[in-house]
N, CA, C and O of each residue as an XYZ file, in Angstrom:
796
protein
N     -11.986     11.064     -4.611
C     -12.490     10.328     -3.476
C     -12.043      8.874     -3.488
O     -11.759      8.300     -2.437
N     -11.981      8.273     -4.683
C     -11.576      6.869     -4.772
C     -10.152      6.700     -4.254
O      -9.876      5.785     -3.478
N      -9.256      7.574     -4.678
C      -7.864      7.469     -4.248
C      -7.728      7.727     -2.748
O      -6.946      7.057     -2.073
N      -8.478      8.687     -2.226
C      -8.422      8.966     -0.788
C      -8.901      7.754      0.007
O      -8.324      7.418      1.041
N      -9.948      7.103     -0.474
C     -10.457      5.906      0.203
C      -9.434      4.781      0.136
O      -9.205      4.084      1.124
N      -8.817      4.604     -1.034
C      -7.798      3.559     -1.177
C      -6.611      3.835     -0.263
O      -6.068      2.923      0.360
N      -6.219      5.093     -0.190
C      -5.108      5.449      0.697
C      -5.461      5.105      2.138
O      -4.638      4.549      2.866
N      -6.675      5.431      2.549
C      -7.123      5.146      3.910
C      -7.168      3.646      4.196
O      -6.989      3.222      5.337
N      -7.407      2.845      3.154
C      -7.473      1.390      3.304
C      -6.106      0.732      3.162
O      -6.006     -0.495      3.165
N      -5.059      1.529      3.038
C      -3.715      0.964      2.967
C      -3.186      0.794      1.559
O      -2.118      0.212      1.372
N      -3.914      1.290      0.554
C      -3.401      1.266     -0.815
C      -3.955      0.171     -1.693
O      -3.750      0.211     -2.906
N      -4.656     -0.819     -1.130
C      -5.229     -1.909     -1.920
C      -6.570     -2.307     -1.324
O      -6.700     -2.427     -0.106
N      -7.580     -2.514     -2.187
C      -8.893     -2.930     -1.687
C      -9.786     -3.332     -2.857
O      -9.466     -3.085     -4.019
N     -10.897     -3.949     -2.526
C     -11.926     -4.292     -3.514
C     -12.840     -3.079     -3.695
O     -12.967     -2.268     -2.778
N     -13.486     -2.937     -4.872
C     -14.370     -1.786     -5.100
C     -15.441     -1.607     -4.023
O     -15.739     -0.475     -3.641
N     -16.026     -2.702     -3.526
C     -17.057     -2.585     -2.490
C     -16.475     -1.986     -1.207
O     -17.137     -1.192     -0.539
N     -15.242     -2.362     -0.862
C     -14.587     -1.800      0.319
C     -14.287     -0.320      0.109
O     -14.405      0.488      1.031
N     -13.898      0.020     -1.113
C     -13.609      1.422     -1.438
C     -14.873      2.257     -1.300
O     -14.838      3.351     -0.737
N     -16.000      1.743     -1.816
C     -17.273      2.465     -1.729
C     -17.666      2.696     -0.269
O     -18.107      3.787      0.090
N     -17.506      1.675      0.566
C     -17.829      1.824      1.989
C     -16.914      2.853      2.651
O     -17.356      3.642      3.487
N     -15.636      2.838      2.270
C     -14.688      3.791      2.857
C     -15.020      5.217      2.437
O     -14.854      6.149      3.224
N     -15.484      5.396      1.211
C     -15.905      6.726      0.753
C     -17.036      7.239      1.637
O     -17.057      8.411      2.011
N     -17.975      6.354      1.969
C     -19.091      6.762      2.837
C     -18.587      7.203      4.208
O     -19.120      8.145      4.794
N     -17.552      6.517      4.725
C     -16.988      6.889      6.029
C     -16.211      8.197      5.950
O     -16.321      9.047      6.833
N     -15.423      8.354      4.884
C     -14.560      9.534      4.765
C     -15.316     10.787      4.354
O     -14.988     11.892      4.786
N     -16.324     10.606      3.522
C     -17.052     11.742      2.963
C     -18.539     11.591      3.270
O     -19.310     11.182      2.402
N     -18.950     11.918      4.502
C     -20.360     11.776      4.861
C     -21.221     12.679      3.990
O     -20.768     13.706      3.484
N     -22.442     12.279      3.834
C     -23.356     13.087      3.046
C     -23.999     12.255      1.970
O     -23.792     11.043      1.905
N     -24.770     12.887      1.134
C     -25.460     12.113      0.095
C     -24.464     11.544     -0.920
O     -23.518     12.213     -1.337
N     -24.705     10.310     -1.294
C     -23.901      9.631     -2.304
C     -24.836      9.102     -3.377
O     -26.016      8.876     -3.109
N     -24.330      8.900     -4.589
C     -25.193      8.354     -5.631
C     -25.718      6.975     -5.231
O     -25.047      6.234     -4.513
N     -26.921      6.636     -5.700
C     -27.500      5.324     -5.407
C     -26.593      4.208     -5.896
O     -26.541      3.134     -5.298
N     -25.890      4.460     -6.967
C     -25.029      3.442     -7.568
C     -23.560      3.778     -7.308
O     -22.744      3.804     -8.229
N     -23.240      4.032     -6.045
C     -21.876      4.425     -5.676
C     -20.860      3.367     -6.085
O     -19.794      3.709     -6.597
N     -21.166      2.098     -5.871
C     -20.232      1.027     -6.228
C     -19.924      1.057     -7.724
O     -18.770      0.899     -8.124
N     -20.948      1.259     -8.548
C     -20.712      1.332     -9.992
C     -19.882      2.566    -10.349
O     -19.052      2.522    -11.257
N     -20.112      3.664     -9.628
C     -19.316      4.875     -9.860
C     -17.850      4.643     -9.511
O     -16.954      5.099    -10.221
N     -17.613      3.929     -8.408
C     -16.243      3.610     -7.998
C     -15.573      2.756     -9.065
O     -14.449      3.040     -9.478
N     -16.264      1.709     -9.510
C     -15.694      0.845    -10.552
C     -15.392      1.645    -11.819
O     -14.345      1.467    -12.441
N     -16.320      2.527    -12.195
C     -16.120      3.339    -13.395
C     -14.907      4.245    -13.283
O     -14.119      4.353    -14.222
N     -14.753      4.906    -12.123
C     -13.620      5.809    -11.929
C     -12.309      5.038    -11.977
O     -11.340      5.492    -12.586
N     -12.277      3.860    -11.331
C     -11.063      3.038    -11.345
C     -10.703      2.664    -12.774
O      -9.549      2.796    -13.182
N     -11.685      2.198    -13.533
C     -11.408      1.744    -14.899
C     -10.988      2.894    -15.811
O     -10.140      2.715    -16.686
N     -11.575      4.069    -15.612
C     -11.187      5.234    -16.415
C      -9.748      5.658    -16.135
O      -9.076      6.204    -17.009
N      -9.280      5.407    -14.923
C      -7.970      5.891    -14.485
C      -6.980      4.761    -14.246
O      -6.130      4.857    -13.361
N      -7.085      3.685    -15.034
C      -6.145      2.572    -14.899
C      -5.764      2.034    -16.266
O      -6.629      1.649    -17.053
N      -4.473      2.007    -16.546
C      -3.998      1.443    -17.814
C      -4.211     -0.066    -17.857
O      -4.058     -0.680    -18.914
N      -4.562     -0.670    -16.727
C      -4.881     -2.096    -16.697
C      -6.281     -2.373    -17.243
O      -6.628     -3.527    -17.493
N      -7.077     -1.341    -17.429
C      -8.465     -1.505    -17.860
C      -8.624     -1.166    -19.338
O      -7.948     -0.279    -19.858
N      -9.525     -1.882    -20.010
C      -9.797     -1.574    -21.421
C     -10.591     -0.274    -21.556
O     -10.736      0.248    -22.662
N     -11.104      0.252    -20.445
C     -11.859      1.501    -20.471
C     -11.010      2.711    -20.060
O     -11.543      3.797    -19.830
N      -9.697      2.520    -19.970
C      -8.790      3.594    -19.570
C      -8.936      4.784    -20.510
O      -8.966      4.615    -21.729
N      -9.027      5.990    -19.945
C      -9.187      7.218    -20.728
C      -7.850      7.800    -21.187
O      -7.826      8.830    -21.860
N      -6.738      7.151    -20.831
C      -5.383      7.547    -21.239
C      -4.993      8.946    -20.764
O      -4.172      9.618    -21.389
N      -5.589      9.374    -19.658
C      -5.214     10.661    -19.078
C      -4.444     10.443    -17.785
O      -3.272     10.807    -17.689
N      -5.082      9.867    -16.817
C      -4.438      9.603    -15.529
C      -4.358      8.099    -15.331
O      -5.309      7.376    -15.628
N      -3.228      7.629    -14.832
C      -3.039      6.202    -14.570
C      -2.800      6.044    -13.068
O      -1.671      5.839    -12.621
N      -3.885      6.144    -12.305
C      -3.790      6.176    -10.849
C      -3.874      4.810    -10.189
O      -3.332      4.614     -9.101
N      -4.548      3.864    -10.835
C      -4.838      2.590    -10.189
C      -4.268      1.423    -10.979
O      -4.036      1.534    -12.183
N      -4.043      0.300    -10.297
C      -3.574     -0.915    -10.967
C      -4.324     -2.112    -10.404
O      -4.790     -2.088     -9.265
N      -4.433     -3.152    -11.207
C      -5.079     -4.378    -10.777
C      -4.051     -5.215    -10.020
O      -3.058     -5.655    -10.598
N      -4.289     -5.435     -8.731
C      -3.314     -6.102     -7.864
C      -3.052     -7.540     -8.298
O      -1.899     -7.966     -8.358
N      -4.104     -8.287     -8.601
C      -3.965     -9.703     -8.955
C      -4.287     -9.951    -10.426
O      -4.598    -11.081    -10.804
N      -4.218     -8.924    -11.253
C      -4.559     -9.063    -12.661
C      -6.042     -8.790    -12.873
O      -6.840     -8.862    -11.938
N      -6.399     -8.473    -14.117
C      -7.788     -8.162    -14.446
C      -8.679     -9.325    -14.032
O      -8.380    -10.486    -14.308
N      -9.766     -8.993    -13.373
C     -10.690    -10.012    -12.892
C     -10.381    -10.469    -11.483
O     -11.163    -11.210    -10.887
N      -9.239    -10.035    -10.935
C      -8.857    -10.440     -9.585
C      -9.664     -9.735     -8.507
O      -9.750    -10.214     -7.376
N     -10.254     -8.598     -8.856
C     -11.147     -7.911     -7.929
C     -10.496     -6.981     -6.924
O     -11.199     -6.328     -6.153
N      -9.170     -6.902     -6.910
C      -8.492     -6.023     -5.950
C      -7.718     -4.969     -6.735
O      -6.963     -5.287     -7.654
N      -7.920     -3.717     -6.360
C      -7.257     -2.600     -7.030
C      -6.320     -1.900     -6.062
O      -6.569     -1.852     -4.858
N      -5.239     -1.357     -6.606
C      -4.259     -0.649     -5.800
C      -4.039      0.755     -6.321
O      -4.388      1.075     -7.458
N      -3.456      1.587     -5.479
C      -3.159      2.980     -5.796
C      -1.701      3.071     -6.212
O      -0.812      2.699     -5.446
N      -1.443      3.571     -7.438
C      -0.078      3.594     -7.973
C       0.836      4.564     -7.227
O       1.765      4.131     -6.545
N       0.597      5.815     -7.340
C       1.552      6.809     -6.828
C       0.883      7.691     -5.790
O       0.436      8.798     -6.091
N       0.820      7.190     -4.571
C       0.105      7.901     -3.513
C       0.692      9.281     -3.253
O      -0.038     10.200     -2.885
N       1.992      9.440     -3.437
C       2.627     10.715     -3.118
C       2.408     11.790     -4.174
O       2.670     12.964     -3.914
N       1.936     11.416     -5.356
C       1.746     12.411     -6.409
C       0.304     12.883     -6.515
O      -0.019     13.696     -7.381
N      -0.560     12.386     -5.648
C      -1.965     12.742     -5.737
C      -2.201     14.169     -5.268
O      -1.443     14.721     -4.470
N      -3.267     14.739     -5.785
C      -3.641     16.089     -5.416
C      -4.144     16.106     -3.977
O      -5.105     15.405     -3.660
N      -3.517     16.890     -3.093
C      -3.947     16.894     -1.702
C      -5.313     17.527     -1.503
O      -5.918     17.373     -0.442
N      -5.807     18.239     -2.514
C      -7.100     18.902     -2.360
C      -8.227     17.892     -2.332
O      -9.091     17.952     -1.457
N      -8.232     16.959     -3.283
C      -9.339     16.017     -3.365
C      -8.927     14.602     -3.054
O      -9.787     13.762     -2.786
N      -7.637     14.305     -3.079
C      -7.193     12.961     -2.792
C      -7.287     12.015     -3.954
O      -6.941     10.843     -3.806
N      -7.746     12.471     -5.123
C      -7.838     11.529     -6.234
C      -7.186     12.038     -7.506
O      -7.398     11.468     -8.577
N      -6.403     13.088     -7.413
C      -5.713     13.591     -8.580
C      -6.547     14.569     -9.386
O      -6.083     15.067    -10.412
N      -7.760     14.856     -8.951
C      -8.622     15.760     -9.690
C      -8.889     16.993     -8.837
O      -9.569     16.903     -7.814
N      -8.367     18.132     -9.243
C      -8.572     19.350     -8.469
C      -9.930     19.930     -8.815
O     -10.128     20.409     -9.931
N     -10.864     19.895     -7.885
C     -12.170     20.459     -8.158
C     -12.643     21.343     -7.006
O     -13.824     21.681     -6.923
N     -11.730     21.713     -6.123
C     -12.087     22.599     -5.023
C     -11.211     23.841     -5.094
O     -10.031     23.761     -5.437
N     -11.795     24.988     -4.768
C     -11.054     26.233     -4.812
C     -10.636     26.645     -3.405
O      -9.566     27.222     -3.216
N     -11.468     26.353     -2.434
C     -11.192     26.741     -1.063
C     -10.159     25.815     -0.440
O      -9.996     24.679     -0.886
N      -9.460     26.289      0.589
C      -8.511     25.410      1.279
C      -9.240     24.174      1.802
O     -10.367     24.262      2.290
N      -8.606     23.072      1.696
C      -9.216     21.802      2.097
C      -8.937     21.547      3.565
O      -7.780     21.457      3.974
N      -9.986     21.431      4.357
C      -9.846     21.162      5.780
C     -10.849     20.092      6.168
O     -11.975     20.071      5.671
N     -10.432     19.207      7.057
C     -11.322     18.151      7.536
C     -11.173     18.008      9.042
O     -10.164     18.419      9.615
N     -12.168     17.429      9.673
C     -12.070     17.078     11.087
C     -11.441     15.704     11.170
O     -11.820     14.796     10.430
N     -10.476     15.546     12.071
C      -9.816     14.260     12.245
C      -9.756     13.918     13.720
O      -9.972     14.770     14.582
N      -9.462     12.670     13.994
C      -9.230     12.243     15.358
C     -10.415     11.574     16.030
O     -10.288     11.090     17.155
N     -11.571     11.534     15.365
C     -12.727     10.875     15.975
C     -12.504      9.369     16.000
O     -11.948      8.802     15.059
N     -12.937      8.728     17.070
C     -12.832      7.267     17.170
C     -13.868      6.640     16.249
O     -14.988      7.135     16.131
N     -13.487      5.558     15.605
C     -14.369      4.919     14.640
C     -14.211      3.410     14.747
O     -13.090      2.901     14.732
N     -15.310      2.700     14.854
C     -15.273      1.247     14.884
C     -15.369      0.757     13.449
O     -16.316      1.099     12.741
N     -14.381     -0.057     13.004
C     -14.363     -0.517     11.621
C     -14.104     -2.005     11.589
O     -13.457     -2.566     12.473
N     -14.617     -2.623     10.563
C     -14.394     -4.049     10.364
C     -13.694     -4.237      9.034
O     -14.170     -3.770      7.998
N     -12.560     -4.923      9.067
C     -11.796     -5.192      7.850
C     -11.407     -6.654      7.835
O     -11.200     -7.263      8.885
N     -11.310     -7.212      6.651
C     -10.714     -8.529      6.503
C      -9.236     -8.287      6.259
O      -8.861     -7.672      5.260
N      -8.403     -8.762      7.154
C      -6.973     -8.515      7.045
C      -6.230     -9.830      7.200
O      -6.582    -10.655      8.044
N      -5.214    -10.020      6.393
C      -4.414    -11.236      6.474
C      -3.593    -11.220      7.757
O      -3.003    -10.199      8.109
N      -3.555    -12.344      8.449
C      -2.805    -12.431      9.698
C      -1.308    -12.444      9.441
O      -0.831    -13.039      8.475
N      -0.577    -11.777     10.324
C       0.874    -11.815     10.324
C       1.293    -12.333     11.693
O       0.677    -11.995     12.704
N       2.309    -13.129     11.725
C       2.751    -13.713     12.988
C       3.787    -12.817     13.658
O       4.904    -12.668     13.164
N       3.407    -12.224     14.788
C       4.350    -11.392     15.542
C       5.483    -12.241     16.101
O       6.624    -11.786     16.189
N       5.165    -13.477     16.478
C       6.210    -14.337     17.046
C       7.243    -14.710     15.988
O       8.430    -14.823     16.295
N       6.804    -14.902     14.742
C       7.746    -15.212     13.662
C       8.698    -14.035     13.446
O       9.907    -14.222     13.315
N       8.146    -12.830     13.411
C       8.969    -11.636     13.201
C       9.930    -11.442     14.374
O      11.096    -11.106     14.168
N       9.453    -11.651     15.596
C      10.334    -11.534     16.771
C      11.472    -12.540     16.700
O      12.627    -12.201     16.962
N      11.147    -13.764     16.349
C      12.176    -14.810     16.236
C      13.162    -14.453     15.126
O      14.374    -14.606     15.285
N      12.629    -13.976     14.000
C      13.460    -13.569     12.866
C      14.469    -12.505     13.309
O      15.661    -12.617     13.023
N      13.989    -11.481     14.004
C      14.869    -10.400     14.454
C      15.881    -10.889     15.485
O      17.021    -10.424     15.511
N      15.465    -11.825     16.330
C      16.387    -12.319     17.360
C      17.541    -13.119     16.759
O      18.596    -13.247     17.380
N      17.348    -13.649     15.571
C      18.398    -14.445     14.937
C      19.244    -13.653     13.944
O      20.186    -14.192     13.363
N      18.913    -12.376     13.747
C      19.702    -11.558     12.824
C      21.077    -11.253     13.416
O      21.208    -10.988     14.611
N      22.085    -11.294     12.569
C      23.428    -10.883     12.996
C      23.700     -9.445     12.572
O      24.605     -8.792     13.092
N      22.900     -8.958     11.616
C      23.025     -7.577     11.154
C      21.624     -7.009     10.964
O      20.736     -7.687     10.449
N      21.434     -5.774     11.378
C      20.149     -5.116     11.213
C      20.185     -4.129     10.042
O      19.408     -3.175     10.001
N      21.090     -4.366      9.099
C      21.182     -3.523      7.904
C      20.129     -3.970      6.894
O      19.806     -5.154      6.801
N      19.602     -3.014      6.143
C      18.592     -3.287      5.119
C      19.173     -4.170      4.017
O      20.291     -3.940      3.557
N      18.416     -5.175      3.600
C      18.850     -6.091      2.537
C      18.947     -5.403      1.183
O      19.613     -5.904      0.277
N      18.288     -4.259      1.041
C      18.292     -3.560     -0.243
C      19.366     -2.478     -0.274
O      20.237     -2.496     -1.143
N      19.311     -1.532      0.670
C      20.187     -0.348      0.604
C      21.283     -0.327      1.673
O      22.105      0.589      1.694
N      21.302     -1.316      2.547
C      22.286     -1.426      3.630
C      22.141     -0.368      4.725
O      23.033     -0.228      5.563
N      21.038      0.375      4.733
C      20.818      1.360      5.798
C      20.722      0.639      7.136
O      20.068     -0.398      7.244
N      21.373      1.190      8.150
C      21.341      0.617      9.497
C      20.850      1.704     10.453
O      21.509      2.729     10.629
N      19.693      1.472     11.064
C      19.095      2.477     11.937
C      20.005      2.856     13.102
O      20.019      4.015     13.517
N      20.762      1.904     13.634
C      21.620      2.226     14.781
C      22.768      3.144     14.379
O      23.226      3.945     15.194
N      23.239      3.044     13.143
C      24.301      3.948     12.687
C      23.784      5.375     12.557
O      24.519      6.330     12.807
N      22.534      5.517     12.172
C      21.952      6.848     11.979
C      21.388      7.429     13.275
O      21.558      8.617     13.550
N      20.713      6.588     14.074
C      19.997      7.072     15.248
C      20.601      6.636     16.581
O      20.053      6.939     17.641
N      21.712      5.936     16.531
C      22.343      5.492     17.774
C      21.493      4.465     18.505
O      20.891      3.588     17.884
N      21.447      4.578     19.833
C      20.723      3.614     20.666
C      19.243      3.535     20.288
O      18.651      2.457     20.335
N      18.645      4.665     19.914
C      17.229      4.678     19.534
C      16.952      3.712     18.381
O      15.912      3.054     18.360
N      17.868      3.626     17.434
C      17.681      2.760     16.274
C      18.237      1.360     16.436
O      18.134      0.546     15.517
N      18.821      1.064     17.579
C      19.437     -0.241     17.799
C      18.394     -1.360     17.740
O      17.388     -1.323     18.449
N      18.646     -2.346     16.894
C      17.751     -3.494     16.773
C      16.489     -3.228     15.985
O      15.600     -4.079     15.943
N      16.387     -2.049     15.348
C      15.176     -1.728     14.592
C      15.357     -2.089     13.126
O      16.334     -1.683     12.497
N      14.435     -2.836     12.595
C      14.392     -3.191     11.171
C      13.006     -3.778     10.917
O      12.370     -4.276     11.846
N      12.536     -3.728      9.689
C      11.251     -4.335      9.353
C      11.480     -5.687      8.702
O      12.515     -5.922      8.079
N      10.510     -6.571      8.851
C      10.583     -7.910      8.257
C       9.685     -7.945      7.026
O       8.470     -7.778      7.127
N      10.291     -8.162      5.872
C       9.562     -8.214      4.602
C       9.307     -9.666      4.217
O      10.228    -10.483      4.207
N       8.060     -9.982      3.903
C       7.719    -11.320      3.412
C       8.087    -11.385      1.930
O       7.526    -10.643      1.123
N       9.010    -12.250      1.568
C       9.453    -12.357      0.174
C       8.300    -12.762     -0.740
O       8.221    -12.313     -1.883
N       7.415    -13.604     -0.238
C       6.176    -13.913     -0.952
C       5.088    -13.119     -0.231
O       4.833    -13.361      0.948
N       4.439    -12.169     -0.923
C       3.447    -11.329     -0.248
C       2.376    -12.160      0.459
O       1.916    -13.173     -0.067
N       1.993    -11.727      1.637
C       0.981    -12.436      2.416
C      -0.311    -12.564      1.622
O      -1.022    -13.560      1.748
N      -0.618    -11.560      0.804
C      -1.850    -11.614      0.009
C      -1.840    -12.762     -0.993
O      -2.900    -13.167     -1.471
N      -0.662    -13.293     -1.322
C      -0.568    -14.392     -2.285
C      -0.489    -15.761     -1.612
O      -0.488    -16.785     -2.295
N      -0.424    -15.788     -0.292
C      -0.344    -17.056      0.425
C      -1.727    -17.678      0.561
O      -2.725    -16.973      0.710
N      -1.774    -18.985      0.508
C      -3.017    -19.697      0.774
C      -3.306    -19.600      2.273
O      -2.372    -19.566      3.074
N      -4.583    -19.554      2.666
C      -4.889    -19.545      4.100
C      -4.244    -20.748      4.791
O      -4.344    -21.878      4.314
N      -3.588    -20.489      5.909
C      -2.939    -21.552      6.658
C      -1.550    -21.908      6.169
O      -0.929    -22.829      6.699
N      -1.043    -21.188      5.153
C       0.304    -21.478      4.634
C       1.334    -21.260      5.739
O       1.176    -20.378      6.583
N       2.382    -22.067      5.724
C       3.425    -21.986      6.745
C       4.568    -21.110      6.230
O       5.076    -21.317      5.128
N       4.960    -20.139      7.038
C       6.046    -19.231      6.684
C       7.263    -19.577      7.535
O       7.163    -19.747      8.750
N       8.415    -19.677      6.869
C       9.668    -19.984      7.559
C      10.484    -18.703      7.721
O      10.211    -17.697      7.065
N      11.480    -18.748      8.594
C      12.348    -17.589      8.794
C      13.019    -17.179      7.492
O      13.233    -15.991      7.251
N      13.355    -18.159      6.648
C      14.021    -17.867      5.367
C      13.106    -17.115      4.399
O      13.578    -16.563      3.406
N      11.795    -17.090      4.681
C      10.843    -16.392      3.821
C      10.795    -14.900      4.126
O      10.082    -14.149      3.460
N      11.554    -14.471      5.134
C      11.581    -13.065      5.531
C      12.928    -12.447      5.190
O      13.940    -13.141      5.098
N      12.925    -11.129      5.002
C      14.168    -10.396      4.737
C      14.141     -9.097      5.535
O      13.092     -8.459      5.633
N      15.283     -8.690      6.113
C      15.321     -7.422      6.841
C      15.411     -6.250      5.862
O      16.286     -6.217      4.997
N      14.502     -5.298      6.008
C      14.512     -4.120      5.133
C      14.176     -2.872      5.946
O      13.461     -2.943      6.945
N      14.701     -1.730      5.505
C      14.367     -0.463      6.156
C      12.949     -0.056      5.742
O      12.385     -0.621      4.805
N      12.391      0.907      6.430
C      11.014      1.327      6.182
C      10.811      1.837      4.761
O       9.810      1.510      4.122
N      11.751      2.635      4.261
C      11.601      3.179      2.910
C      11.640      2.082      1.857
O      10.791      2.045      0.966
N      12.613      1.194      1.953
C      12.705      0.105      0.974
C      11.495     -0.814      1.076
O      11.032     -1.343      0.066
N      10.978     -1.008      2.290
C       9.795     -1.852      2.454
C       8.611     -1.266      1.686
O       7.872     -1.994      1.022
N       8.439      0.044      1.779
C       7.355      0.696      1.021
C       7.573      0.544     -0.480
O       6.627      0.279     -1.222
N       8.810      0.710     -0.929
C       9.106      0.591     -2.355
C       8.900     -0.840     -2.859
O       8.466     -1.040     -3.994
N       9.209     -1.829     -2.025
C       9.013     -3.226     -2.424
C       7.544     -3.530     -2.691
O       7.232     -4.381     -3.524
N       6.637     -2.845     -1.996
C       5.202     -3.103     -2.155
C       4.534     -2.131     -3.121
O       3.347     -2.266     -3.418
N       5.279     -1.169     -3.603
C       4.700     -0.171     -4.498
C       4.467     -0.760     -5.877
O       5.207     -1.645     -6.308
N       3.467     -0.291     -6.558
C       3.138     -0.713     -7.926
C       2.913     -2.217     -8.022
O       3.272     -2.837     -9.024
N       2.330     -2.799     -7.000
C       2.015     -4.217     -7.064
C       3.103     -5.127     -6.554
O       2.919     -6.344     -6.514
N       4.232     -4.569     -6.162
C       5.298     -5.362     -5.563
C       6.419     -5.712     -6.516
O       6.218     -5.827     -7.725
N       7.597     -5.878     -5.954
C       8.766     -6.328     -6.720
C       9.681     -7.086     -5.769
O       9.529     -7.018     -4.549
N      10.628     -7.806     -6.346
C      11.550     -8.588     -5.523
C      12.662     -7.690     -4.970
O      12.891     -6.583     -5.458
N      13.333     -8.192     -3.954
C      14.465     -7.464     -3.371
C      15.548     -7.253     -4.420
O      16.130     -6.171     -4.500
N      15.825     -8.279     -5.227
C      16.852     -8.151     -6.270
C      16.478     -7.088     -7.294
O      17.340     -6.335     -7.748
N      15.184     -7.019     -7.667
C      14.740     -5.996     -8.622
C      14.943     -4.593     -8.054
O      15.422     -3.697     -8.750
N      14.577     -4.408     -6.789
C      14.737     -3.085     -6.180
C      16.211     -2.737     -6.018
O      16.599     -1.586     -6.216
N      17.035     -3.717     -5.660
C      18.485     -3.486     -5.569
C      19.035     -3.023     -6.911
O      19.817     -2.076     -6.976
N      18.622     -3.696     -7.981
C      19.101     -3.347     -9.322
C      18.695     -1.925     -9.679
O      19.490     -1.177    -10.249
N      17.465     -1.547     -9.350
C      17.013     -0.184     -9.636
C      17.838      0.826     -8.843
O      18.181      1.894     -9.350
N      18.150      0.481     -7.605
C      18.939      1.366     -6.752
C      20.347      1.541     -7.314
O      20.869      2.655     -7.349
N      20.960      0.450     -7.752
C      22.316      0.489     -8.308
C      22.339      1.278     -9.609
O      23.258      2.059     -9.856
N      21.323      1.067    -10.437
C      21.281      1.738    -11.735
C      20.751      3.160    -11.639
O      20.776      3.902    -12.621
N      20.273      3.540    -10.468
C      19.693      4.872    -10.321
C      18.389      5.001    -11.058
O      17.992      6.101    -11.443
N      17.703      3.866    -11.262
C      16.469      3.860    -12.051
C      15.233      4.009    -11.190
O      14.121      3.756    -11.653
N      15.410      4.413     -9.947
C      14.250      4.565     -9.064
C      13.692      5.919     -9.281
O      12.702      6.288     -8.649
């Protein structure tokens, strides 16, 4: 449940946010000390914690121990039955989806105008990491399509920090996900892994 909640929250969140998301995703009775249960599960399944059980390493501390934000390491390797890597159901897993839900999240602002300006000044829409160009693969549909990666993660910026065009890099969707995986890495680090085949 913890991993499913983290996935629903975008892969990173505080334990209190995870506990609230569990209540939304899995209606029904929950332990009185759900927040403590969430913290315990995270610590048991994270090599970043001194309480790690050395079995599953599902979570990581985003800002270091004591930072209060935890992330999900390998979202694609999780057990689809329970969403947290622990198979405890025998029946096929089915859920109702599509209901409208009002939610409140604290989310860091991103400037759409900065990204638009960044894209308007690009001379090439090839990925900075792998050189993939959407227009070469998809023709007109992919023309002008690329994602803007913040070289310094928005989560590490001080509120009100000023971002310049040079702080952004054009990346394809896959490389963008890889850049943010496992707590993040630089474009040069990901390029090196790609060249060495170490991904």
